[in-house]
N, C-alpha and C positions, 0 to 999 in steps of 0.2 A: 471570155474566160478570165476568172479572177486570179490575179497573181497572188502567190503565197509567199510569205516571208519565212526564211529559215529560223528555227528557234535559237536564240542567242544563249550562250553559256552564262548563267547567272548564279549568284550566291544564295545559299539557304543556311543561315547561321543561327545559332542559339547559345545563350548562356543562362545558367541558373545558379544562383548563389543563395545559400541558406546559412544564417547565423543562429546559434542557439547558446543558451547558458549551460556551461559544463564546469563543474568544480568551482562554482562561484564567479565565473568570468565568461564573457561573451567570446565564443570561439567559432571558427568555420565548421559547420556541421555537414554540408553537402555542397558539391561543386560539379557542374556539368558544363562543357563547352564544346562547340562545334564550329569549325572554320566558317566564316572569317572572324567569329567572335572569340575573344580571349579575355581573361580576367587576371589582374595582377594584385598582389597583396603587400603593399609597401608598409614599412614601419610607421605607424601613425604618430609616434612620439608619446612621451610620458603623459598619462592621464587622459589620453584621447581614446575613443572607441575604435574597434577594428575597422579597417577601411578596404573597400574593394574598388579597384580601378578598372573600368571596362574599356576595351578598345576593339577596333576592327582592323585586322591585318591587311585587308584589301585597300586601305587608305581612303575609303569612301564607299558610297552606295549609288546605284543607278537603277533605272527601270528594270523590273523583273526580279530584283533582289528582295529577299524576305528575311527579316531579322526578328528574332524573338528574345526578349530579355525578361528575366524574372529575378527579383531580389526580395528575400524574406528575412525578417527579424522575428525569431520565435519569442514565446512568452518571456518577458523580462529582459530580453537582449537589447543592446545598444549598438548600432552600426551606422556606417556612412558608406555610400556608394557614389562614385563619380565617374568621369570619363577622362582618358589620358589627354585628349585634345579635342578641338572642335570637330564635329562630324560634318563631312562634306557630302552633299547630295548632288551628283553630276547631272548634266543635261541628258534628258531621255532620248534614246535613239528613235523611239516611236511615240507619237503623240497620244496614242490610245492606251499605253501601258504606264505603270507606276511602280515605285518601290514601296514596300510596306514595312513599318517598324511597330511591333506590338510590345508594350512594356507593362508588366504586372508587378505591383508593389504590394507586399503583404506585411502587416504589422500585427504581431501577436498581443495578447493581453499584457498590459503594463510595459510593452516594448517601445523602443524609440528608433526611428529610421530617418536619416537625412539622405534624400535622393537629389544630388547636386551635379548633374551633367553639365559640361561646357556647351557652348552654343552650337546649334545646327545651322550650317551655311547652305542655303538652297540656291544653287546656281541658276542662271537664266536658262529656261527651257526644262528645268528639272520637274519631276512629278513625284510628290511624296504624300503618302497617307500614313499618319502615325496615330496610334491609339494608346493612351495611358490609362490604366485602371488601378485604383488604389483601394485596398480592403484593410480597414483598421478595426481591431478588436477593442473591447472594453479597456479603458485606461491606456490605450496605445496612443502614440503621437507620431506625426509625420510632418516633415518640412521638405518640400519638393520644389524644384524650379525647372523651367524649360525656357530657353531663349532661342529664337529663330532670327536669322539674318537673311533677308531676301535680296539676292544679287550680290556681286562683289564690287562694292562702291569704289574701292581703292584701284580697281582695274577699269573704272568707268562703266561698269555693267549695271543695268537696271533689270528688275524682274518684270519683263513685259510679256512673257509667255511661259506657261507652265502651271503647276498646280501645287498648292499646299493645303492639305486637309489635316488639321491637328485637333484631336478630340480627347477630352478628359472625362473620367467619371470617378467619383469618390463614394465609397460605401463605408458606413460606420455601424458596427454591430449588425452587419448584413443589410442595413437600410440605405438606400440611395439618398445622399444628402447634397450632392452637387454634381452637375454635369455641364459641359461646355464644349463647343466646337468652333474652330476658326477655319473658314474656307476662303482662300485667296487664289484667284486665277488671273495671272498676268496683270493687266492694267486696272484690275478692280481694287488695287491698293487704296486709292482714294475713297472708294465706296466702303471699304472696310475700316475707314477712320484713320488710316496711316498718315495721310497727308504727304509731307516730304520725308517722313521717317522710313527707314528700311530695316528696323529691328524692333522686336517685341520680346520682353521678358515677362513671364508669368510665374509668380511665387505662390505656392499653396501651403497653408499651415493648418494642421488639425491637432488640437490638444484637448485634454479633459476639460479644461477651462480656457477658452480661447480669447475671451474679452481682454485680459491684460496684454496678451501678445498683439492683439489688434490695435490697442491704444499705443503700444510701443512702436508698432509698424507705422502708424499714422504720423507719429512725431518724427520718426526717422525720414519718411518720404517727404515731409514738408521741407526738408533741407536738401533734397535731391537737386543737383545742378545739371543743366543742359539736357534734361529729359522731361517728358510729361509723365507724371506718376500719380497713382491713386490706389486706395485699398478699401475693401469692403468686407463685411462679415455676413455669410449666408449659411444658415442652419449650422452654425458653429464652425464653419470652414472659412478661414481667412484667405482672401484672394487679392493679391497685389499685382498691378501691371505697371511696367515701365516701358515707355515708347520713345523712340528717337533714333539718332544716328548710332550705328553699331558700336563704335568705340565708346561713346558716351554711355550707352545702355549697359555694356559689359562693366564699365567702371562703376556705374551707379549700382548695378546688381551685386557686384562683388562687395562693395561697401555696405549695402543694405543687409545682405545675408550675413556678413561677418558681424555686424552690430547686433542683428537679431539673434544670432546663435551665441554671441558672447565669446567667440573665438574665430580665428582665421579660417578661411576656406581651405580645403585640402591643398597640399603643396603643388600638385599638378596645375592648379589654376594660376600659379605665380611663376612658372618657369617658361 
């Protein structure tokens, strides 16, 4: 007789934020949120575009949780979206289940969106499947980053068991221009090219003319300290990677993004 496990209470959260141009300025046009997902709108400061700060009131996610996030900048709009703090992915109670996070980024014609979440910390034994899809219309631009930290090194923890499946796809004018997936299971870190590193930051940039931004990024990363870093240009999509110890990768990513944008990251990154 096969033993059956009781169904655990898990979260199913969603947030949807839409920015649009109204009366000559970018304004919030639509908002939907369902626990544990919430969105805050701090004052971005003079001259800066509107800012959405996403958070999960549960303090983290674990196996069985399902989160859906959507951020849209309508035609001509300029907006920034980030997260209030690092997202924590806790140890899975069952080795066959996982939590899922689906992110959809939409950039309208002539619009600009910065998607700048803080790092995701994947605890030992955690199981995460995350998929990020970006759709960029004619003349639109996107700057996006994702940073993952495997295990809590400060607590002496290594990621020796668990799953991280992190997939990206970017479409420009409806055409697929870049796709990528990272799969790490426990001690396959070495095989994934991590070596002694426990953190990876990926920065994606799409502009109408990407070459100047690519050259700028290459110059900036040549001076990156305490991390392995590189950047490439694929079908007009700039892809930069920074690999190393978590604190060093966060510091280098913060500096790189700030210099690339020409202004500081959102204030939540610095508190």
